[in-house]
A tleap script that builds the chain and sets N, CA, C and O, in Angstrom:
source leaprc.protein.ff14SB
mol = sequence {
  NMET SER ILE SER ARG GLU GLU ILE ALA THR
  THR ALA ARG LEU ALA ARG ILE ARG LEU ARG
  ASP ASP GLU ILE ASP ASP VAL THR SER ARG
  ILE ALA SER ILE LEU ASP MET VAL ASP GLN
  MET GLN ALA ILE ASP THR SER ALA VAL GLU
  PRO MET SER ASN SER LEU ASP ALA ALA GLN
  VAL LEU ARG SER ASP LYS VAL ASP GLU PRO
  GLY ASP LYS ILE ALA ALA ARG GLU ALA LEU
  MET ALA GLY ALA PRO ALA GLN GLU ASP GLY
  LEU PHE LEU VAL PRO LYS CVAL
}
set mol.1.N position { -29.469 28.622 14.422 }
set mol.1.CA position { -28.768 27.856 15.443 }
set mol.1.C position { -27.837 28.808 16.182 }
set mol.1.O position { -27.197 29.670 15.579 }
set mol.2.N position { -27.778 28.644 17.444 }
set mol.2.CA position { -26.891 29.502 18.228 }
set mol.2.C position { -25.999 28.638 19.103 }
set mol.2.O position { -26.264 27.460 19.344 }
set mol.3.N position { -24.960 29.257 19.555 }
set mol.3.CA position { -24.016 28.564 20.430 }
set mol.3.C position { -23.696 29.501 21.585 }
set mol.3.O position { -23.563 30.711 21.403 }
set mol.4.N position { -23.579 28.940 22.740 }
set mol.4.CA position { -23.354 29.783 23.918 }
set mol.4.C position { -21.864 29.918 24.226 }
set mol.4.O position { -21.025 29.147 23.760 }
set mol.5.N position { -21.587 30.918 25.020 }
set mol.5.CA position { -20.212 31.159 25.469 }
set mol.5.C position { -19.703 29.964 26.271 }
set mol.5.O position { -18.529 29.604 26.182 }
set mol.6.N position { -20.590 29.354 27.053 }
set mol.6.CA position { -20.214 28.200 27.869 }
set mol.6.C position { -19.865 26.990 26.998 }
set mol.6.O position { -18.943 26.237 27.309 }
set mol.7.N position { -20.612 26.812 25.906 }
set mol.7.CA position { -20.312 25.695 24.998 }
set mol.7.C position { -18.940 25.869 24.354 }
set mol.7.O position { -18.192 24.905 24.195 }
set mol.8.N position { -18.620 27.094 23.990 }
set mol.8.CA position { -17.296 27.372 23.412 }
set mol.8.C position { -16.214 27.114 24.449 }
set mol.8.O position { -15.197 26.495 24.138 }
set mol.9.N position { -16.417 27.573 25.664 }
set mol.9.CA position { -15.419 27.379 26.720 }
set mol.9.C position { -15.232 25.897 27.019 }
set mol.9.O position { -14.104 25.440 27.203 }
set mol.10.N position { -16.329 25.142 27.070 }
set mol.10.CA position { -16.239 23.703 27.338 }
set mol.10.C position { -15.528 22.981 26.201 }
set mol.10.O position { -14.674 22.127 26.440 }
set mol.11.N position { -15.880 23.325 24.964 }
set mol.11.CA position { -15.242 22.695 23.802 }
set mol.11.C position { -13.754 23.010 23.763 }
set mol.11.O position { -12.940 22.133 23.472 }
set mol.12.N position { -13.396 24.243 24.050 }
set mol.12.CA position { -11.981 24.627 24.070 }
set mol.12.C position { -11.233 23.857 25.151 }
set mol.12.O position { -10.105 23.411 24.940 }
set mol.13.N position { -11.863 23.704 26.302 }
set mol.13.CA position { -11.210 22.964 27.394 }
set mol.13.C position { -11.023 21.495 27.006 }
set mol.13.O position { -9.964 20.918 27.253 }
set mol.14.N position { -12.051 20.890 26.399 }
set mol.14.CA position { -11.941 19.489 25.983 }
set mol.14.C position { -10.877 19.298 24.902 }
set mol.14.O position { -10.211 18.264 24.848 }
set mol.15.N position { -10.729 20.308 24.045 }
set mol.15.CA position { -9.713 20.247 22.989 }
set mol.15.C position { -8.353 20.704 23.491 }
set mol.15.O position { -7.380 20.748 22.738 }
set mol.16.N position { -8.298 21.039 24.759 }
set mol.16.CA position { -7.072 21.522 25.398 }
set mol.16.C position { -6.526 22.776 24.708 }
set mol.16.O position { -5.325 22.929 24.483 }
set mol.17.N position { -7.476 23.667 24.383 }
set mol.17.CA position { -7.127 24.967 23.810 }
set mol.17.C position { -7.359 26.013 24.890 }
set mol.17.O position { -8.468 26.143 25.407 }
set mol.18.N position { -6.336 26.741 25.222 }
set mol.18.CA position { -6.446 27.756 26.268 }
set mol.18.C position { -6.934 29.058 25.627 }
set mol.18.O position { -6.281 29.605 24.739 }
set mol.19.N position { -8.088 29.544 26.087 }
set mol.19.CA position { -8.645 30.795 25.576 }
set mol.19.C position { -8.858 31.767 26.729 }
set mol.19.O position { -9.349 31.395 27.794 }
set mol.20.N position { -8.479 33.023 26.494 }
set mol.20.CA position { -8.776 34.070 27.469 }
set mol.20.C position { -10.257 34.443 27.334 }
set mol.20.O position { -10.906 34.072 26.356 }
set mol.21.N position { -10.781 35.169 28.305 }
set mol.21.CA position { -12.199 35.544 28.283 }
set mol.21.C position { -12.565 36.331 27.029 }
set mol.21.O position { -13.613 36.096 26.426 }
set mol.22.N position { -11.692 37.274 26.635 }
set mol.22.CA position { -11.991 38.066 25.435 }
set mol.22.C position { -11.928 37.201 24.174 }
set mol.22.O position { -12.657 37.450 23.214 }
set mol.23.N position { -11.062 36.191 24.175 }
set mol.23.CA position { -10.983 35.283 23.030 }
set mol.23.C position { -12.226 34.399 22.950 }
set mol.23.O position { -12.699 34.084 21.858 }
set mol.24.N position { -12.749 34.001 24.100 }
set mol.24.CA position { -13.969 33.187 24.111 }
set mol.24.C position { -15.114 33.976 23.480 }
set mol.24.O position { -15.889 33.428 22.696 }
set mol.25.N position { -15.221 35.255 23.820 }
set mol.25.CA position { -16.273 36.090 23.236 }
set mol.25.C position { -16.098 36.213 21.723 }
set mol.25.O position { -17.071 36.132 20.974 }
set mol.26.N position { -14.862 36.409 21.278 }
set mol.26.CA position { -14.581 36.543 19.847 }
set mol.26.C position { -14.902 35.246 19.101 }
set mol.26.O position { -15.543 35.273 18.051 }
set mol.27.N position { -14.457 34.119 19.642 }
set mol.27.CA position { -14.710 32.824 19.003 }
set mol.27.C position { -16.207 32.527 18.982 }
set mol.27.O position { -16.723 32.000 17.996 }
set mol.28.N position { -16.896 32.859 20.053 }
set mol.28.CA position { -18.341 32.633 20.114 }
set mol.28.C position { -19.055 33.404 19.011 }
set mol.28.O position { -19.926 32.854 18.337 }
set mol.29.N position { -18.697 34.661 18.820 }
set mol.29.CA position { -19.359 35.456 17.775 }
set mol.29.C position { -19.009 34.943 16.381 }
set mol.29.O position { -19.866 34.933 15.497 }
set mol.30.N position { -17.775 34.521 16.173 }
set mol.30.CA position { -17.383 33.995 14.860 }
set mol.30.C position { -18.106 32.687 14.545 }
set mol.30.O position { -18.613 32.505 13.439 }
set mol.31.N position { -18.151 31.792 15.506 }
set mol.31.CA position { -18.812 30.509 15.268 }
set mol.31.C position { -20.316 30.719 15.114 }
set mol.31.O position { -20.955 30.031 14.318 }
set mol.32.N position { -20.882 31.650 15.856 }
set mol.32.CA position { -22.308 31.955 15.712 }
set mol.32.C position { -22.612 32.445 14.300 }
set mol.32.O position { -23.634 32.072 13.725 }
set mol.33.N position { -21.733 33.280 13.734 }
set mol.33.CA position { -21.965 33.763 12.366 }
set mol.33.C position { -21.822 32.631 11.354 }
set mol.33.O position { -22.546 32.599 10.358 }
set mol.34.N position { -20.908 31.710 11.593 }
set mol.34.CA position { -20.767 30.547 10.707 }
set mol.34.C position { -22.021 29.686 10.778 }
set mol.34.O position { -22.525 29.234 9.749 }
set mol.35.N position { -22.526 29.459 11.982 }
set mol.35.CA position { -23.736 28.651 12.138 }
set mol.35.C position { -24.947 29.339 11.515 }
set mol.35.O position { -25.821 28.664 10.972 }
set mol.36.N position { -25.014 30.671 11.583 }
set mol.36.CA position { -26.094 31.405 10.918 }
set mol.36.C position { -26.029 31.206 9.406 }
set mol.36.O position { -27.058 31.050 8.749 }
set mol.37.N position { -24.817 31.212 8.861 }
set mol.37.CA position { -24.645 30.989 7.430 }
set mol.37.C position { -25.090 29.571 7.050 }
set mol.37.O position { -25.711 29.372 6.006 }
set mol.38.N position { -24.776 28.603 7.887 }
set mol.38.CA position { -25.207 27.224 7.640 }
set mol.38.C position { -26.724 27.146 7.669 }
set mol.38.O position { -27.319 26.455 6.841 }
set mol.39.N position { -27.359 27.836 8.600 }
set mol.39.CA position { -28.825 27.868 8.659 }
set mol.39.C position { -29.414 28.452 7.381 }
set mol.39.O position { -30.418 27.952 6.875 }
set mol.40.N position { -28.795 29.509 6.854 }
set mol.40.CA position { -29.271 30.110 5.608 }
set mol.40.C position { -29.149 29.126 4.451 }
set mol.40.O position { -30.047 29.033 3.613 }
set mol.41.N position { -28.038 28.389 4.403 }
set mol.41.CA position { -27.855 27.419 3.317 }
set mol.41.C position { -28.843 26.265 3.433 }
set mol.41.O position { -29.322 25.754 2.421 }
set mol.42.N position { -29.150 25.852 4.662 }
set mol.42.CA position { -30.093 24.754 4.851 }
set mol.42.C position { -31.514 25.172 4.497 }
set mol.42.O position { -32.346 24.316 4.195 }
set mol.43.N position { -31.808 26.463 4.527 }
set mol.43.CA position { -33.143 26.949 4.201 }
set mol.43.C position { -33.400 26.985 2.695 }
set mol.43.O position { -34.546 27.137 2.273 }
set mol.44.N position { -32.365 26.848 1.888 }
set mol.44.CA position { -32.513 26.900 0.431 }
set mol.44.C position { -33.181 25.622 -0.050 }
set mol.44.O position { -32.828 24.523 0.378 }
set mol.45.N position { -34.168 25.783 -0.963 }
set mol.45.CA position { -34.868 24.629 -1.525 }
set mol.45.C position { -34.004 24.008 -2.622 }
set mol.45.O position { -33.782 24.621 -3.666 }
set mol.46.N position { -33.528 22.812 -2.383 }
set mol.46.CA position { -32.692 22.112 -3.361 }
set mol.46.C position { -33.389 20.876 -3.914 }
set mol.46.O position { -32.735 19.988 -4.461 }
set mol.47.N position { -34.712 20.813 -3.776 }
set mol.47.CA position { -35.439 19.620 -4.224 }
set mol.47.C position { -35.365 19.433 -5.735 }
set mol.47.O position { -35.461 18.303 -6.213 }
set mol.48.N position { -35.196 20.516 -6.502 }
set mol.48.CA position { -35.122 20.404 -7.957 }
set mol.48.C position { -33.692 20.243 -8.463 }
set mol.48.O position { -33.470 20.157 -9.671 }
set mol.49.N position { -32.736 20.203 -7.568 }
set mol.49.CA position { -31.330 20.078 -7.961 }
set mol.49.C position { -30.936 18.609 -7.926 }
set mol.49.O position { -31.136 17.919 -6.926 }
set mol.50.N position { -30.374 18.146 -9.031 }
set mol.50.CA position { -29.956 16.747 -9.107 }
set mol.50.C position { -28.696 16.537 -8.264 }
set mol.50.O position { -27.736 17.298 -8.384 }
set mol.51.N position { -28.696 15.513 -7.416 }
set mol.51.CA position { -27.495 15.240 -6.614 }
set mol.51.C position { -26.309 14.897 -7.509 }
set mol.51.O position { -26.479 14.335 -8.592 }
set mol.52.N position { -25.111 15.239 -7.050 }
set mol.52.CA position { -23.924 14.898 -7.829 }
set mol.52.C position { -22.870 14.305 -6.915 }
set mol.52.O position { -22.789 14.624 -5.729 }
set mol.53.N position { -22.074 13.440 -7.497 }
set mol.53.CA position { -21.011 12.822 -6.717 }
set mol.53.C position { -19.655 13.422 -7.053 }
set mol.53.O position { -18.679 13.199 -6.337 }
set mol.54.N position { -19.592 14.188 -8.149 }
set mol.54.CA position { -18.325 14.758 -8.580 }
set mol.54.C position { -18.616 16.086 -9.266 }
set mol.54.O position { -19.571 16.182 -10.038 }
set mol.55.N position { -17.827 17.089 -9.005 }
set mol.55.CA position { -18.054 18.397 -9.616 }
set mol.55.C position { -17.536 18.478 -11.047 }
set mol.55.O position { -17.833 19.438 -11.757 }
set mol.56.N position { -16.776 17.496 -11.470 }
set mol.56.CA position { -16.243 17.476 -12.829 }
set mol.56.C position { -17.120 16.603 -13.716 }
set mol.56.O position { -17.635 15.577 -13.273 }
set mol.57.N position { -17.286 17.013 -14.965 }
set mol.57.CA position { -18.087 16.232 -15.898 }
set mol.57.C position { -17.236 15.257 -16.700 }
set mol.57.O position { -17.717 14.685 -17.679 }
set mol.58.N position { -16.009 15.061 -16.314 }
set mol.58.CA position { -15.105 14.185 -17.057 }
set mol.58.C position { -15.428 12.727 -16.762 }
set mol.58.O position { -15.721 12.346 -15.628 }
set mol.59.N position { -15.365 11.939 -17.806 }
set mol.59.CA position { -15.539 10.499 -17.631 }
set mol.59.C position { -14.196 9.900 -17.242 }
set mol.59.O position { -13.142 10.491 -17.477 }
set mol.60.N position { -14.256 8.737 -16.653 }
set mol.60.CA position { -13.017 8.083 -16.249 }
set mol.60.C position { -12.267 7.630 -17.503 }
set mol.60.O position { -12.810 6.910 -18.341 }
set mol.61.N position { -11.038 8.054 -17.613 }
set mol.61.CA position { -10.231 7.716 -18.774 }
set mol.61.C position { -9.441 6.451 -18.459 }
set mol.61.O position { -8.685 6.402 -17.489 }
set mol.62.N position { -9.626 5.445 -19.279 }
set mol.62.CA position { -8.939 4.177 -19.072 }
set mol.62.C position { -7.999 3.913 -20.238 }
set mol.62.O position { -8.222 4.394 -21.350 }
set mol.63.N position { -6.975 3.166 -19.983 }
set mol.63.CA position { -6.069 2.798 -21.070 }
set mol.63.C position { -6.724 1.701 -21.889 }
set mol.63.O position { -7.628 1.010 -21.420 }
set mol.64.N position { -6.258 1.555 -23.108 }
set mol.64.CA position { -6.828 0.512 -23.961 }
set mol.64.C position { -6.484 -0.860 -23.396 }
set mol.64.O position { -5.403 -1.068 -22.844 }
set mol.65.N position { -7.405 -1.774 -23.540 }
set mol.65.CA position { -7.238 -3.126 -23.016 }
set mol.65.C position { -6.641 -3.988 -24.121 }
set mol.65.O position { -7.374 -4.619 -24.883 }
set mol.66.N position { -5.323 -4.017 -24.211 }
set mol.66.CA position { -4.660 -4.790 -25.257 }
set mol.66.C position { -3.542 -5.616 -24.645 }
set mol.66.O position { -2.985 -5.278 -23.601 }
set mol.67.N position { -3.241 -6.683 -25.313 }
set mol.67.CA position { -2.185 -7.578 -24.854 }
set mol.67.C position { -0.859 -7.077 -25.406 }
set mol.67.O position { -0.733 -6.841 -26.607 }
set mol.68.N position { 0.126 -6.914 -24.537 }
set mol.68.CA position { 1.461 -6.519 -24.972 }
set mol.68.C position { 2.254 -7.766 -25.327 }
set mol.68.O position { 2.087 -8.835 -24.739 }
set mol.69.N position { 3.094 -7.590 -26.281 }
set mol.69.CA position { 3.990 -8.691 -26.638 }
set mol.69.C position { 5.052 -8.815 -25.556 }
set mol.69.O position { 5.537 -7.797 -25.062 }
set mol.70.N position { 5.427 -10.028 -25.173 }
set mol.70.CA position { 6.443 -10.195 -24.124 }
set mol.70.C position { 7.744 -9.464 -24.437 }
set mol.70.O position { 8.389 -8.940 -23.529 }
set mol.71.N position { 8.129 -9.422 -25.679 }
set mol.71.CA position { 9.365 -8.753 -26.064 }
set mol.71.C position { 9.335 -7.267 -25.775 }
set mol.71.O position { 10.364 -6.674 -25.451 }
set mol.72.N position { 8.146 -6.651 -25.891 }
set mol.72.CA position { 8.015 -5.220 -25.622 }
set mol.72.C position { 8.335 -4.910 -24.162 }
set mol.72.O position { 9.031 -3.938 -23.865 }
set mol.73.N position { 7.827 -5.735 -23.260 }
set mol.73.CA position { 8.067 -5.496 -21.838 }
set mol.73.C position { 9.527 -5.737 -21.477 }
set mol.73.O position { 10.102 -5.011 -20.666 }
set mol.74.N position { 10.115 -6.746 -22.076 }
set mol.74.CA position { 11.526 -7.034 -21.794 }
set mol.74.C position { 12.398 -5.886 -22.286 }
set mol.74.O position { 13.323 -5.463 -21.592 }
set mol.75.N position { 12.104 -5.377 -23.493 }
set mol.75.CA position { 12.884 -4.266 -24.036 }
set mol.75.C position { 12.711 -3.015 -23.173 }
set mol.75.O position { 13.677 -2.293 -22.926 }
set mol.76.N position { 11.499 -2.762 -22.723 }
set mol.76.CA position { 11.260 -1.592 -21.877 }
set mol.76.C position { 11.989 -1.738 -20.546 }
set mol.76.O position { 12.554 -0.770 -20.038 }
set mol.77.N position { 11.980 -2.935 -19.984 }
set mol.77.CA position { 12.665 -3.159 -18.710 }
set mol.77.C position { 14.170 -2.980 -18.880 }
set mol.77.O position { 14.825 -2.370 -18.034 }
set mol.78.N position { 14.712 -3.505 -19.962 }
set mol.78.CA position { 16.151 -3.357 -20.198 }
set mol.78.C position { 16.527 -1.890 -20.379 }
set mol.78.O position { 17.590 -1.462 -19.929 }
set mol.79.N position { 15.665 -1.124 -21.031 }
set mol.79.CA position { 15.941 0.301 -21.213 }
set mol.79.C position { 15.930 1.024 -19.867 }
set mol.79.O position { 16.764 1.899 -19.630 }
set mol.80.N position { 15.003 0.672 -18.989 }
set mol.80.CA position { 14.968 1.282 -17.660 }
set mol.80.C position { 16.193 0.890 -16.839 }
set mol.80.O position { 16.798 1.731 -16.174 }
set mol.81.N position { 16.548 -0.373 -16.890 }
set mol.81.CA position { 17.683 -0.849 -16.109 }
set mol.81.C position { 18.996 -0.243 -16.606 }
set mol.81.O position { 19.935 -0.066 -15.828 }
set mol.82.N position { 19.061 0.072 -17.894 }
set mol.82.CA position { 20.286 0.660 -18.445 }
set mol.82.C position { 20.558 2.032 -17.829 }
set mol.82.O position { 21.712 2.453 -17.743 }
set mol.83.N position { 19.512 2.726 -17.403 }
set mol.83.CA position { 19.691 4.044 -16.806 }
set mol.83.C position { 19.927 4.011 -15.308 }
set mol.83.O position { 20.149 5.055 -14.695 }
set mol.84.N position { 19.883 2.833 -14.714 }
set mol.84.CA position { 20.059 2.718 -13.264 }
set mol.84.C position { 21.537 2.767 -12.907 }
set mol.84.O position { 22.351 2.140 -13.584 }
set mol.85.N position { 21.902 3.501 -11.856 }
set mol.85.CA position { 23.308 3.563 -11.462 }
set mol.85.C position { 23.827 2.234 -10.930 }
set mol.85.O position { 25.011 1.932 -11.084 }
set mol.86.N position { 22.963 1.435 -10.308 }
set mol.86.CA position { 23.392 0.136 -9.778 }
set mol.86.C position { 22.231 -0.842 -9.898 }
set mol.86.O position { 21.086 -0.507 -9.596 }
set mol.87.N position { 22.543 -2.053 -10.342 }
set mol.87.CA position { 21.516 -3.079 -10.495 }
set mol.87.C position { 22.129 -4.456 -10.291 }
set mol.87.O position { 23.335 -4.652 -10.440 }
set mol.88.N position { 21.273 -5.392 -9.950 }
set mol.88.CA position { 21.727 -6.767 -9.777 }
set mol.88.C position { 20.540 -7.694 -10.009 }
set mol.88.O position { 19.485 -7.510 -9.402 }
set mol.89.N position { 20.697 -8.663 -10.858 }
set mol.89.CA position { 19.661 -9.648 -11.171 }
set mol.89.C position { 18.342 -8.985 -11.564 }
set mol.89.O position { 17.271 -9.451 -11.177 }
set mol.90.N position { 18.422 -7.904 -12.328 }
set mol.90.CA position { 17.214 -7.227 -12.781 }
set mol.90.C position { 16.533 -6.373 -11.731 }
set mol.90.O position { 15.390 -5.960 -11.926 }
set mol.91.N position { 17.200 -6.097 -10.625 }
set mol.91.CA position { 16.637 -5.278 -9.556 }
set mol.91.C position { 17.492 -4.035 -9.357 }
set mol.91.O position { 18.710 -4.077 -9.527 }
set mol.92.N position { 16.848 -2.930 -8.996 }
set mol.92.CA position { 17.583 -1.713 -8.679 }
set mol.92.C position { 18.257 -1.878 -7.325 }
set mol.92.O position { 17.642 -2.372 -6.380 }
set mol.93.N position { 19.507 -1.471 -7.225 }
set mol.93.CA position { 20.213 -1.471 -5.946 }
set mol.93.C position { 20.208 -0.046 -5.410 }
set mol.93.O position { 20.537 0.904 -6.121 }
set mol.94.N position { 19.832 0.082 -4.157 }
set mol.94.CA position { 19.786 1.397 -3.519 }
set mol.94.C position { 20.625 1.352 -2.251 }
set mol.94.O position { 20.827 0.280 -1.682 }
set mol.95.N position { 21.117 2.508 -1.800 }
set mol.95.CA position { 21.914 2.521 -0.571 }
set mol.95.C position { 21.068 2.114 0.638 }
set mol.95.O position { 19.857 2.336 0.668 }
set mol.96.N position { 21.723 1.521 1.623 }
set mol.96.CA position { 21.029 1.162 2.858 }
set mol.96.C position { 20.594 2.423 3.574 }
set mol.96.O position { 21.277 3.447 3.537 }
set mol.97.N position { 19.465 2.335 4.217 }
set mol.97.CA position { 18.930 3.485 4.947 }
set mol.97.C position { 19.049 3.229 6.429 }
set mol.97.O position { 18.656 4.073 7.234 }
savepdb mol mol.pdb
quit
């Protein structure tokens, strides 16, 4: 795949990027080399490669599905509220923004 100098100039103008003539030539050669690399990658036979949705082999880790005792949550909430600098009716008070 190739790209022309005019295509680079038009794309730069549409993106409102100001390029000098020498910069257009430089960008054209760089993008052409990137497109050549993409062509090389597309030519590789990947028919025997299994598709993947994630590069990690880790399974999704979930917490245990258990019922908490109501007292546990109340005690945990009270412990959190005890560390708050300001609270009212079980809610954290924060300065106005």
